[in-house]
PDB file of N, H, CA, C and O in Angstrom:
ATOM      1  N   UNK A   1      27.483  24.292 228.051  1.00  0.00           N
ATOM      2  CA  UNK A   1      28.775  24.532 228.276  1.00  0.00           C
ATOM      3  C   UNK A   1      29.244  25.688 228.314  1.00  0.00           C
ATOM      4  O   UNK A   1      29.941  26.058 229.259  1.00  0.00           O
ATOM      5  N   UNK A   2      28.891  26.596 227.115  1.00  0.00           N
ATOM      6  H   UNK A   2      28.325  26.296 226.347  1.00  0.00           H
ATOM      7  CA  UNK A   2      29.665  27.830 227.275  1.00  0.00           C
ATOM      8  C   UNK A   2      29.236  28.987 228.526  1.00  0.00           C
ATOM      9  O   UNK A   2      29.816  29.955 229.018  1.00  0.00           O
ATOM     10  N   UNK A   3      27.853  28.302 228.749  1.00  0.00           N
ATOM     11  H   UNK A   3      27.381  27.517 228.349  1.00  0.00           H
ATOM     12  CA  UNK A   3      27.215  29.257 229.883  1.00  0.00           C
ATOM     13  C   UNK A   3      28.191  29.143 231.222  1.00  0.00           C
ATOM     14  O   UNK A   3      28.630  30.096 231.865  1.00  0.00           O
ATOM     15  N   UNK A   4      28.408  27.787 231.466  1.00  0.00           N
ATOM     16  H   UNK A   4      28.051  27.013 230.944  1.00  0.00           H
ATOM     17  CA  UNK A   4      29.279  27.307 232.433  1.00  0.00           C
ATOM     18  C   UNK A   4      30.553  28.104 232.456  1.00  0.00           C
ATOM     19  O   UNK A   4      30.883  28.733 233.462  1.00  0.00           O
ATOM     20  N   UNK A   5      31.315  28.082 231.292  1.00  0.00           N
ATOM     21  H   UNK A   5      31.047  27.571 230.475  1.00  0.00           H
ATOM     22  CA  UNK A   5      32.479  28.924 231.298  1.00  0.00           C
ATOM     23  C   UNK A   5      32.224  30.416 231.772  1.00  0.00           C
ATOM     24  O   UNK A   5      32.762  30.978 232.725  1.00  0.00           O
ATOM     25  N   UNK A   6      31.283  30.931 230.896  1.00  0.00           N
ATOM     26  H   UNK A   6      30.845  30.474 230.121  1.00  0.00           H
ATOM     27  CA  UNK A   6      30.785  32.298 231.136  1.00  0.00           C
ATOM     28  C   UNK A   6      30.721  32.664 232.640  1.00  0.00           C
ATOM     29  O   UNK A   6      31.217  33.717 233.038  1.00  0.00           O
ATOM     30  N   UNK A   7      30.187  31.903 233.364  1.00  0.00           N
ATOM     31  H   UNK A   7      29.784  31.047 233.040  1.00  0.00           H
ATOM     32  CA  UNK A   7      29.752  32.001 234.818  1.00  0.00           C
ATOM     33  C   UNK A   7      31.065  32.083 235.532  1.00  0.00           C
ATOM     34  O   UNK A   7      31.352  32.972 236.334  1.00  0.00           O
ATOM     35  N   UNK A   8      31.888  31.033 235.160  1.00  0.00           N
ATOM     36  H   UNK A   8      31.655  30.311 234.508  1.00  0.00           H
ATOM     37  CA  UNK A   8      33.151  30.892 235.906  1.00  0.00           C
ATOM     38  C   UNK A   8      34.048  32.114 235.653  1.00  0.00           C
ATOM     39  O   UNK A   8      34.736  32.633 236.532  1.00  0.00           O
ATOM     40  N   UNK A   9      33.989  32.490 234.496  1.00  0.00           N
ATOM     41  H   UNK A   9      33.431  32.069 233.781  1.00  0.00           H
ATOM     42  CA  UNK A   9      34.795  34.002 234.287  1.00  0.00           C
ATOM     43  C   UNK A   9      34.152  35.034 235.014  1.00  0.00           C
ATOM     44  O   UNK A   9      34.852  35.834 235.634  1.00  0.00           O
ATOM     45  N   UNK A  10      32.726  35.143 235.030  1.00  0.00           N
ATOM     46  H   UNK A  10      32.157  34.493 234.526  1.00  0.00           H
ATOM     47  CA  UNK A  10      32.394  36.025 235.999  1.00  0.00           C
ATOM     48  C   UNK A  10      32.549  36.050 237.391  1.00  0.00           C
ATOM     49  O   UNK A  10      32.531  37.085 238.057  1.00  0.00           O
ATOM     50  N   UNK A  11      32.699  34.941 237.826  1.00  0.00           N
ATOM     51  H   UNK A  11      32.714  34.100 237.285  1.00  0.00           H
ATOM     52  CA  UNK A  11      32.745  34.527 239.162  1.00  0.00           C
ATOM     53  C   UNK A  11      34.493  35.141 239.637  1.00  0.00           C
ATOM     54  O   UNK A  11      34.748  35.887 240.582  1.00  0.00           O
ATOM     55  N   UNK A  12      35.405  34.593 238.726  1.00  0.00           N
ATOM     56  H   UNK A  12      35.199  33.987 237.958  1.00  0.00           H
ATOM     57  CA  UNK A  12      36.606  34.890 239.011  1.00  0.00           C
ATOM     58  C   UNK A  12      37.102  36.379 238.827  1.00  0.00           C
ATOM     59  O   UNK A  12      38.077  36.807 239.444  1.00  0.00           O
ATOM     60  N   UNK A  13      36.248  37.265 237.792  1.00  0.00           N
ATOM     61  H   UNK A  13      35.455  36.918 237.291  1.00  0.00           H
ATOM     62  CA  UNK A  13      36.488  38.559 237.575  1.00  0.00           C
ATOM     63  C   UNK A  13      36.149  39.129 239.201  1.00  0.00           C
ATOM     64  O   UNK A  13      36.887  39.868 239.854  1.00  0.00           O
ATOM     65  N   UNK A  14      34.796  38.551 239.648  1.00  0.00           N
ATOM     66  H   UNK A  14      34.197  37.951 239.118  1.00  0.00           H
ATOM     67  CA  UNK A  14      34.239  39.425 240.630  1.00  0.00           C
ATOM     68  C   UNK A  14      35.146  39.280 241.940  1.00  0.00           C
ATOM     69  O   UNK A  14      35.308  40.178 242.767  1.00  0.00           O
ATOM     70  N   UNK A  15      35.718  37.984 241.993  1.00  0.00           N
ATOM     71  H   UNK A  15      35.586  37.255 241.322  1.00  0.00           H
ATOM     72  CA  UNK A  15      36.886  37.936 243.067  1.00  0.00           C
ATOM     73  C   UNK A  15      37.999  38.643 243.169  1.00  0.00           C
ATOM     74  O   UNK A  15      38.504  39.056 244.213  1.00  0.00           O
ATOM     75  N   UNK A  16      38.523  38.835 241.695  1.00  0.00           N
ATOM     76  H   UNK A  16      38.113  38.500 240.847  1.00  0.00           H
ATOM     77  CA  UNK A  16      39.562  39.670 241.619  1.00  0.00           C
ATOM     78  C   UNK A  16      39.127  41.157 241.811  1.00  0.00           C
ATOM     79  O   UNK A  16      39.977  41.900 242.301  1.00  0.00           O
ATOM     80  N   UNK A  17      38.080  41.612 241.533  1.00  0.00           N
ATOM     81  H   UNK A  17      37.389  41.008 241.136  1.00  0.00           H
ATOM     82  CA  UNK A  17      37.634  42.988 241.896  1.00  0.00           C
ATOM     83  C   UNK A  17      37.412  43.094 243.263  1.00  0.00           C
ATOM     84  O   UNK A  17      37.700  44.224 243.656  1.00  0.00           O
ATOM     85  N   UNK A  18      36.968  42.276 244.234  1.00  0.00           N
ATOM     86  H   UNK A  18      36.734  41.358 243.915  1.00  0.00           H
ATOM     87  CA  UNK A  18      36.842  42.347 245.408  1.00  0.00           C
ATOM     88  C   UNK A  18      38.298  42.673 246.166  1.00  0.00           C
ATOM     89  O   UNK A  18      38.610  43.532 246.990  1.00  0.00           O
ATOM     90  N   UNK A  19      39.015  41.642 245.542  1.00  0.00           N
ATOM     91  H   UNK A  19      38.761  40.944 244.873  1.00  0.00           H
ATOM     92  CA  UNK A  19      40.687  41.716 246.105  1.00  0.00           C
ATOM     93  C   UNK A  19      41.348  43.086 245.848  1.00  0.00           C
ATOM     94  O   UNK A  19      42.054  43.637 246.693  1.00  0.00           O
ATOM     95  N   UNK A  20      41.041  43.676 244.458  1.00  0.00           N
ATOM     96  H   UNK A  20      40.468  43.229 243.771  1.00  0.00           H
ATOM     97  CA  UNK A  20      41.514  45.304 244.341  1.00  0.00           C
ATOM     98  C   UNK A  20      41.099  46.143 245.206  1.00  0.00           C
ATOM     99  O   UNK A  20      41.771  47.130 245.505  1.00  0.00           O
ATOM    100  N   UNK A  21      39.673  45.823 245.856  1.00  0.00           N
ATOM    101  H   UNK A  21      39.127  45.021 245.613  1.00  0.00           H
ATOM    102  CA  UNK A  21      39.033  47.004 246.596  1.00  0.00           C
ATOM    103  C   UNK A  21      39.103  46.538 248.069  1.00  0.00           C
ATOM    104  O   UNK A  21      38.313  46.992 248.896  1.00  0.00           O
ATOM    105  N   UNK A  22      40.061  45.621 248.397  1.00  0.00           N
ATOM    106  H   UNK A  22      40.704  45.253 247.725  1.00  0.00           H
ATOM    107  CA  UNK A  22      40.285  45.512 249.982  1.00  0.00           C
ATOM    108  C   UNK A  22      41.086  46.512 250.300  1.00  0.00           C
ATOM    109  O   UNK A  22      41.581  47.264 249.460  1.00  0.00           O
ATOM    110  N   UNK A  23      41.294  46.604 251.671  1.00  0.00           N
ATOM    111  H   UNK A  23      40.892  45.994 252.353  1.00  0.00           H
ATOM    112  CA  UNK A  23      42.158  47.610 252.398  1.00  0.00           C
ATOM    113  C   UNK A  23      43.576  47.727 252.079  1.00  0.00           C
ATOM    114  O   UNK A  23      44.200  48.781 251.964  1.00  0.00           O
ATOM    115  N   UNK A  24      44.125  46.269 251.916  1.00  0.00           N
ATOM    116  H   UNK A  24      43.617  45.412 252.009  1.00  0.00           H
ATOM    117  CA  UNK A  24      45.673  46.427 251.848  1.00  0.00           C
ATOM    118  C   UNK A  24      46.222  47.117 250.323  1.00  0.00           C
ATOM    119  O   UNK A  24      47.256  47.755 250.127  1.00  0.00           O
ATOM    120  N   UNK A  25      45.266  46.786 249.456  1.00  0.00           N
ATOM    121  H   UNK A  25      44.426  46.267 249.616  1.00  0.00           H
ATOM    122  CA  UNK A  25      45.461  46.999 248.073  1.00  0.00           C
ATOM    123  C   UNK A  25      45.150  48.557 247.973  1.00  0.00           C
ATOM    124  O   UNK A  25      45.999  49.296 247.474  1.00  0.00           O
ATOM    125  N   UNK A  26      43.908  49.079 248.455  1.00  0.00           N
ATOM    126  H   UNK A  26      43.218  48.479 248.860  1.00  0.00           H
ATOM    127  CA  UNK A  26      43.621  50.523 248.478  1.00  0.00           C
ATOM    128  C   UNK A  26      44.601  51.201 249.362  1.00  0.00           C
ATOM    129  O   UNK A  26      44.781  52.375 249.038  1.00  0.00           O
ATOM    130  N   UNK A  27      45.230  50.829 250.303  1.00  0.00           N
ATOM    131  H   UNK A  27      45.084  49.876 250.566  1.00  0.00           H
ATOM    132  CA  UNK A  27      46.202  51.553 250.976  1.00  0.00           C
ATOM    133  C   UNK A  27      47.601  52.080 250.113  1.00  0.00           C
ATOM    134  O   UNK A  27      48.306  53.075 250.280  1.00  0.00           O
ATOM    135  N   UNK A  28      47.664  51.155 249.291  1.00  0.00           N
ATOM    136  H   UNK A  28      47.091  50.346 249.155  1.00  0.00           H
ATOM    137  CA  UNK A  28      48.879  51.513 248.417  1.00  0.00           C
ATOM    138  C   UNK A  28      48.651  52.822 247.581  1.00  0.00           C
ATOM    139  O   UNK A  28      49.541  53.610 247.263  1.00  0.00           O
ATOM    140  N   UNK A  29      47.201  52.937 247.248  1.00  0.00           N
ATOM    141  H   UNK A  29      46.478  52.297 247.506  1.00  0.00           H
ATOM    142  CA  UNK A  29      46.938  54.050 246.465  1.00  0.00           C
ATOM    143  C   UNK A  29      46.516  55.200 247.294  1.00  0.00           C
ATOM    144  O   UNK A  29      46.355  56.238 246.653  1.00  0.00           O
ATOM    145  N   UNK A  30      46.325  55.255 248.414  1.00  0.00           N
ATOM    146  H   UNK A  30      46.456  54.412 248.934  1.00  0.00           H
ATOM    147  CA  UNK A  30      46.308  56.187 249.561  1.00  0.00           C
ATOM    148  C   UNK A  30      47.217  56.866 249.891  1.00  0.00           C
ATOM    149  O   UNK A  30      47.672  56.679 251.020  1.00  0.00           O
ATOM    150  N   UNK A  31      47.843  57.954 248.985  1.00  0.00           N
ATOM    151  H   UNK A  31      47.473  58.107 248.069  1.00  0.00           H
ATOM    152  CA  UNK A  31      48.920  58.864 249.040  1.00  0.00           C
ATOM    153  C   UNK A  31      48.416  60.046 248.787  1.00  0.00           C
ATOM    154  O   UNK A  31      47.327  60.197 248.232  1.00  0.00           O
ATOM    155  N   UNK A  32      49.268  61.118 249.224  1.00  0.00           N
ATOM    156  H   UNK A  32      50.153  60.996 249.675  1.00  0.00           H
ATOM    157  CA  UNK A  32      48.854  62.463 248.948  1.00  0.00           C
ATOM    158  C   UNK A  32      49.592  62.849 247.656  1.00  0.00           C
ATOM    159  O   UNK A  32      50.525  63.648 247.739  1.00  0.00           O
ATOM    160  N   UNK A  33      49.236  62.336 246.474  1.00  0.00           N
ATOM    161  H   UNK A  33      48.478  61.687 246.407  1.00  0.00           H
ATOM    162  CA  UNK A  33      49.774  62.657 245.322  1.00  0.00           C
ATOM    163  C   UNK A  33      48.311  62.884 244.449  1.00  0.00           C
ATOM    164  O   UNK A  33      47.216  62.338 244.583  1.00  0.00           O
ATOM    165  N   UNK A  34      48.783  63.922 243.509  1.00  0.00           N
ATOM    166  H   UNK A  34      49.673  64.365 243.400  1.00  0.00           H
ATOM    167  CA  UNK A  34      47.743  64.328 242.765  1.00  0.00           C
ATOM    168  C   UNK A  34      48.367  64.094 241.250  1.00  0.00           C
ATOM    169  O   UNK A  34      49.463  64.488 240.850  1.00  0.00           O
ATOM    170  N   UNK A  35      47.451  63.407 240.577  1.00  0.00           N
ATOM    171  H   UNK A  35      46.561  63.087 240.902  1.00  0.00           H
ATOM    172  CA  UNK A  35      47.519  62.795 239.123  1.00  0.00           C
ATOM    173  C   UNK A  35      46.824  63.748 238.221  1.00  0.00           C
ATOM    174  O   UNK A  35      45.638  63.446 238.090  1.00  0.00           O
ATOM    175  N   UNK A  36      47.237  64.952 237.465  1.00  0.00           N
ATOM    176  H   UNK A  36      48.201  65.197 237.572  1.00  0.00           H
ATOM    177  CA  UNK A  36      46.462  65.811 236.652  1.00  0.00           C
ATOM    178  C   UNK A  36      45.284  66.361 237.553  1.00  0.00           C
ATOM    179  O   UNK A  36      44.177  66.548 237.049  1.00  0.00           O
ATOM    180  N   UNK A  37      45.514  66.601 238.799  1.00  0.00           N
ATOM    181  H   UNK A  37      46.414  66.449 239.208  1.00  0.00           H
ATOM    182  CA  UNK A  37      44.700  67.576 239.677  1.00  0.00           C
ATOM    183  C   UNK A  37      43.477  66.480 240.494  1.00  0.00           C
ATOM    184  O   UNK A  37      42.557  66.833 241.231  1.00  0.00           O
ATOM    185  N   UNK A  38      43.794  65.289 240.130  1.00  0.00           N
ATOM    186  H   UNK A  38      44.541  65.001 239.531  1.00  0.00           H
ATOM    187  CA  UNK A  38      42.924  64.154 240.864  1.00  0.00           C
ATOM    188  C   UNK A  38      43.782  63.247 241.663  1.00  0.00           C
ATOM    189  O   UNK A  38      44.696  62.544 241.233  1.00  0.00           O
ATOM    190  N   UNK A  39      43.276  63.381 243.139  1.00  0.00           N
ATOM    191  H   UNK A  39      42.533  63.952 243.488  1.00  0.00           H
ATOM    192  CA  UNK A  39      43.911  62.379 243.980  1.00  0.00           C
ATOM    193  C   UNK A  39      44.036  61.111 243.578  1.00  0.00           C
ATOM    194  O   UNK A  39      43.111  60.529 243.012  1.00  0.00           O
ATOM    195  N   UNK A  40      45.216  60.540 243.835  1.00  0.00           N
ATOM    196  H   UNK A  40      45.967  61.012 244.295  1.00  0.00           H
ATOM    197  CA  UNK A  40      45.650  59.221 243.412  1.00  0.00           C
ATOM    198  C   UNK A  40      44.675  57.960 243.775  1.00  0.00           C
ATOM    199  O   UNK A  40      44.542  56.968 243.059  1.00  0.00           O
ATOM    200  N   UNK A  41      44.019  58.186 245.018  1.00  0.00           N
ATOM    201  H   UNK A  41      44.127  58.993 245.600  1.00  0.00           H
ATOM    202  CA  UNK A  41      42.779  57.055 245.378  1.00  0.00           C
ATOM    203  C   UNK A  41      41.764  57.065 244.596  1.00  0.00           C
ATOM    204  O   UNK A  41      41.261  56.059 244.095  1.00  0.00           O
ATOM    205  N   UNK A  42      41.348  58.361 244.418  1.00  0.00           N
ATOM    206  H   UNK A  42      41.756  59.178 244.825  1.00  0.00           H
ATOM    207  CA  UNK A  42      39.821  58.802 243.485  1.00  0.00           C
ATOM    208  C   UNK A  42      40.300  57.983 242.080  1.00  0.00           C
ATOM    209  O   UNK A  42      39.511  57.187 241.571  1.00  0.00           O
ATOM    210  N   UNK A  43      41.347  58.167 241.609  1.00  0.00           N
ATOM    211  H   UNK A  43      41.989  58.814 242.022  1.00  0.00           H
ATOM    212  CA  UNK A  43      42.021  57.897 240.225  1.00  0.00           C
ATOM    213  C   UNK A  43      42.115  56.202 240.171  1.00  0.00           C
ATOM    214  O   UNK A  43      41.579  55.519 239.299  1.00  0.00           O
ATOM    215  N   UNK A  44      42.748  55.792 241.064  1.00  0.00           N
ATOM    216  H   UNK A  44      43.183  56.348 241.773  1.00  0.00           H
ATOM    217  CA  UNK A  44      42.751  54.053 241.301  1.00  0.00           C
ATOM    218  C   UNK A  44      41.202  53.634 241.375  1.00  0.00           C
ATOM    219  O   UNK A  44      40.971  52.717 240.586  1.00  0.00           O
ATOM    220  N   UNK A  45      40.209  54.003 242.020  1.00  0.00           N
ATOM    221  H   UNK A  45      40.397  54.747 242.661  1.00  0.00           H
ATOM    222  CA  UNK A  45      39.087  53.356 242.299  1.00  0.00           C
ATOM    223  C   UNK A  45      38.074  53.849 240.811  1.00  0.00           C
ATOM    224  O   UNK A  45      37.200  53.093 240.388  1.00  0.00           O
ATOM    225  N   UNK A  46      38.295  54.856 240.324  1.00  0.00           N
ATOM    226  H   UNK A  46      39.006  55.470 240.668  1.00  0.00           H
ATOM    227  CA  UNK A  46      37.756  55.199 238.838  1.00  0.00           C
ATOM    228  C   UNK A  46      38.160  54.119 237.922  1.00  0.00           C
ATOM    229  O   UNK A  46      37.460  53.382 237.228  1.00  0.00           O
ATOM    230  N   UNK A  47      39.563  54.186 238.082  1.00  0.00           N
ATOM    231  H   UNK A  47      40.132  54.785 238.647  1.00  0.00           H
ATOM    232  CA  UNK A  47      40.112  53.217 236.820  1.00  0.00           C
ATOM    233  C   UNK A  47      39.689  51.822 236.870  1.00  0.00           C
ATOM    234  O   UNK A  47      39.164  51.313 235.879  1.00  0.00           O
ATOM    235  N   UNK A  48      39.930  50.973 238.257  1.00  0.00           N
ATOM    236  H   UNK A  48      40.356  51.387 239.062  1.00  0.00           H
ATOM    237  CA  UNK A  48      39.614  49.981 238.519  1.00  0.00           C
ATOM    238  C   UNK A  48      38.076  49.667 238.336  1.00  0.00           C
ATOM    239  O   UNK A  48      37.759  48.533 237.977  1.00  0.00           O
ATOM    240  N   UNK A  49      37.113  50.618 238.567  1.00  0.00           N
ATOM    241  H   UNK A  49      37.370  51.539 238.859  1.00  0.00           H
ATOM    242  CA  UNK A  49      35.759  50.397 238.181  1.00  0.00           C
ATOM    243  C   UNK A  49      35.464  50.430 236.690  1.00  0.00           C
ATOM    244  O   UNK A  49      34.648  49.651 236.197  1.00  0.00           O
ATOM    245  N   UNK A  50      36.176  51.396 235.918  1.00  0.00           N
ATOM    246  H   UNK A  50      36.839  52.029 236.318  1.00  0.00           H
ATOM    247  CA  UNK A  50      35.755  51.540 234.410  1.00  0.00           C
ATOM    248  C   UNK A  50      36.453  49.976 233.925  1.00  0.00           C
ATOM    249  O   UNK A  50      35.756  49.282 233.185  1.00  0.00           O
ATOM    250  N   UNK A  51      37.588  49.539 234.281  1.00  0.00           N
ATOM    251  H   UNK A  51      38.154  50.102 234.883  1.00  0.00           H
ATOM    252  CA  UNK A  51      38.036  48.261 233.670  1.00  0.00           C
ATOM    253  C   UNK A  51      37.377  47.242 233.963  1.00  0.00           C
ATOM    254  O   UNK A  51      37.537  46.294 233.195  1.00  0.00           O
ATOM    255  N   UNK A  52      36.437  47.045 235.112  1.00  0.00           N
ATOM    256  H   UNK A  52      36.307  47.815 235.736  1.00  0.00           H
ATOM    257  CA  UNK A  52      35.745  46.134 235.575  1.00  0.00           C
ATOM    258  C   UNK A  52      34.543  46.133 234.697  1.00  0.00           C
ATOM    259  O   UNK A  52      34.038  45.082 234.303  1.00  0.00           O
ATOM    260  N   UNK A  53      34.109  47.252 234.405  1.00  0.00           N
ATOM    261  H   UNK A  53      34.519  48.106 234.725  1.00  0.00           H
ATOM    262  CA  UNK A  53      32.670  47.435 233.577  1.00  0.00           C
ATOM    263  C   UNK A  53      33.061  47.006 232.322  1.00  0.00           C
ATOM    264  O   UNK A  53      32.192  46.266 231.862  1.00  0.00           O
ATOM    265  N   UNK A  54      34.129  47.175 231.465  1.00  0.00           N
ATOM    266  H   UNK A  54      34.835  47.776 231.838  1.00  0.00           H
ATOM    267  CA  UNK A  54      34.754  46.472 230.134  1.00  0.00           C
ATOM    268  C   UNK A  54      34.802  45.102 230.246  1.00  0.00           C
ATOM    269  O   UNK A  54      34.273  44.315 229.460  1.00  0.00           O
ATOM    270  N   UNK A  55      35.456  44.811 231.255  1.00  0.00           N
ATOM    271  H   UNK A  55      35.885  45.449 231.894  1.00  0.00           H
ATOM    272  CA  UNK A  55      35.673  43.172 231.320  1.00  0.00           C
ATOM    273  C   UNK A  55      34.354  42.533 231.505  1.00  0.00           C
ATOM    274  O   UNK A  55      33.992  41.574 230.823  1.00  0.00           O
ATOM    275  N   UNK A  56      33.608  43.099 232.476  1.00  0.00           N
ATOM    276  H   UNK A  56      33.901  43.878 233.029  1.00  0.00           H
ATOM    277  CA  UNK A  56      32.242  42.231 232.628  1.00  0.00           C
ATOM    278  C   UNK A  56      31.380  42.400 231.234  1.00  0.00           C
ATOM    279  O   UNK A  56      30.672  41.436 230.943  1.00  0.00           O
ATOM    280  N   UNK A  57      31.373  43.309 230.521  1.00  0.00           N
ATOM    281  H   UNK A  57      31.948  44.092 230.758  1.00  0.00           H
ATOM    282  CA  UNK A  57      30.669  43.728 229.438  1.00  0.00           C
ATOM    283  C   UNK A  57      31.161  42.919 228.109  1.00  0.00           C
ATOM    284  O   UNK A  57      30.408  42.769 227.147  1.00  0.00           O
ATOM    285  N   UNK A  58      32.585  42.376 228.146  1.00  0.00           N
ATOM    286  H   UNK A  58      33.197  42.498 228.927  1.00  0.00           H
ATOM    287  CA  UNK A  58      33.200  41.957 227.140  1.00  0.00           C
ATOM    288  C   UNK A  58      32.690  40.573 227.305  1.00  0.00           C
ATOM    289  O   UNK A  58      32.271  39.979 226.312  1.00  0.00           O
ATOM    290  N   UNK A  59      32.689  39.929 228.632  1.00  0.00           N
ATOM    291  H   UNK A  59      33.029  40.412 229.439  1.00  0.00           H
ATOM    292  CA  UNK A  59      32.541  38.574 229.026  1.00  0.00           C
ATOM    293  C   UNK A  59      31.259  38.429 228.800  1.00  0.00           C
ATOM    294  O   UNK A  59      31.063  37.305 228.336  1.00  0.00           O
ATOM    295  N   UNK A  60      30.215  39.086 228.918  1.00  0.00           N
ATOM    296  H   UNK A  60      30.375  39.998 229.294  1.00  0.00           H
ATOM    297  CA  UNK A  60      28.547  38.851 228.956  1.00  0.00           C
ATOM    298  C   UNK A  60      28.310  38.995 227.219  1.00  0.00           C
ATOM    299  O   UNK A  60      27.426  38.300 226.719  1.00  0.00           O
ATOM    300  N   UNK A  61      29.000  39.772 226.472  1.00  0.00           N
ATOM    301  H   UNK A  61      29.718  40.337 226.878  1.00  0.00           H
ATOM    302  CA  UNK A  61      28.691  40.046 224.996  1.00  0.00           C
ATOM    303  C   UNK A  61      29.413  38.926 224.217  1.00  0.00           C
ATOM    304  O   UNK A  61      29.210  38.862 223.005  1.00  0.00           O
ATOM    305  N   UNK A  62      30.103  38.186 224.710  1.00  0.00           N
ATOM    306  H   UNK A  62      30.268  38.238 225.695  1.00  0.00           H
ATOM    307  CA  UNK A  62      30.704  37.197 223.846  1.00  0.00           C
ATOM    308  C   UNK A  62      29.779  36.204 223.098  1.00  0.00           C
ATOM    309  O   UNK A  62      30.118  35.890 221.957  1.00  0.00           O
ATOM    310  N   UNK A  63      28.679  35.693 223.606  1.00  0.00           N
ATOM    311  H   UNK A  63      28.404  35.949 224.532  1.00  0.00           H
ATOM    312  CA  UNK A  63      27.889  34.874 222.950  1.00  0.00           C
ATOM    313  C   UNK A  63      27.151  35.687 221.838  1.00  0.00           C
ATOM    314  O   UNK A  63      27.013  35.182 220.723  1.00  0.00           O
ATOM    315  N   UNK A  64      26.754  36.726 222.071  1.00  0.00           N
ATOM    316  H   UNK A  64      26.866  37.136 222.976  1.00  0.00           H
ATOM    317  CA  UNK A  64      26.149  37.727 221.335  1.00  0.00           C
ATOM    318  C   UNK A  64      26.821  37.909 220.030  1.00  0.00           C
ATOM    319  O   UNK A  64      26.212  37.744 218.973  1.00  0.00           O
ATOM    320  N   UNK A  65      28.020  38.233 220.086  1.00  0.00           N
ATOM    321  H   UNK A  65      28.514  38.367 220.945  1.00  0.00           H
ATOM    322  CA  UNK A  65      29.107  38.449 218.885  1.00  0.00           C
ATOM    323  C   UNK A  65      29.118  37.104 218.112  1.00  0.00           C
ATOM    324  O   UNK A  65      29.017  37.098 216.885  1.00  0.00           O
ATOM    325  N   UNK A  66      29.245  35.922 218.864  1.00  0.00           N
ATOM    326  H   UNK A  66      29.327  35.927 219.860  1.00  0.00           H
ATOM    327  CA  UNK A  66      29.427  34.821 217.913  1.00  0.00           C
ATOM    328  C   UNK A  66      28.123  34.646 217.335  1.00  0.00           C
ATOM    329  O   UNK A  66      28.229  34.217 216.186  1.00  0.00           O
ATOM    330  N   UNK A  67      26.930  34.818 217.698  1.00  0.00           N
ATOM    331  H   UNK A  67      26.844  35.166 218.631  1.00  0.00           H
ATOM    332  CA  UNK A  67      25.911  34.502 216.933  1.00  0.00           C
ATOM    333  C   UNK A  67      25.755  35.356 215.687  1.00  0.00           C
ATOM    334  O   UNK A  67      25.351  34.915 214.611  1.00  0.00           O
ATOM    335  N   UNK A  68      26.113  36.631 215.924  1.00  0.00           N
ATOM    336  H   UNK A  68      26.440  36.989 216.799  1.00  0.00           H
ATOM    337  CA  UNK A  68      26.032  37.360 214.826  1.00  0.00           C
ATOM    338  C   UNK A  68      26.944  37.163 213.693  1.00  0.00           C
ATOM    339  O   UNK A  68      26.763  37.881 212.709  1.00  0.00           O
ATOM    340  N   UNK A  69      27.943  36.261 213.675  1.00  0.00           N
ATOM    341  H   UNK A  69      28.090  35.678 214.474  1.00  0.00           H
ATOM    342  CA  UNK A  69      28.986  36.120 212.710  1.00  0.00           C
ATOM    343  C   UNK A  69      28.443  34.991 211.952  1.00  0.00           C
ATOM    344  O   UNK A  69      29.063  34.538 210.990  1.00  0.00           O
TER     345      UNK A  69
END
């Protein structure tokens, strides 16, 4: 049962990630603005990617944490 829930969370997160990397959403960040010397588009892509990695890691490690306790 828990594997099914984990699979559903991973699929939902993947769909959300695909939505965040589509053209209409990316075009919002495609401005000639620099944030701390980094173009806004690059910063957007980097932050979304890092957050996605953290979310995927937390979803896949939930079973391992519960077994440790």
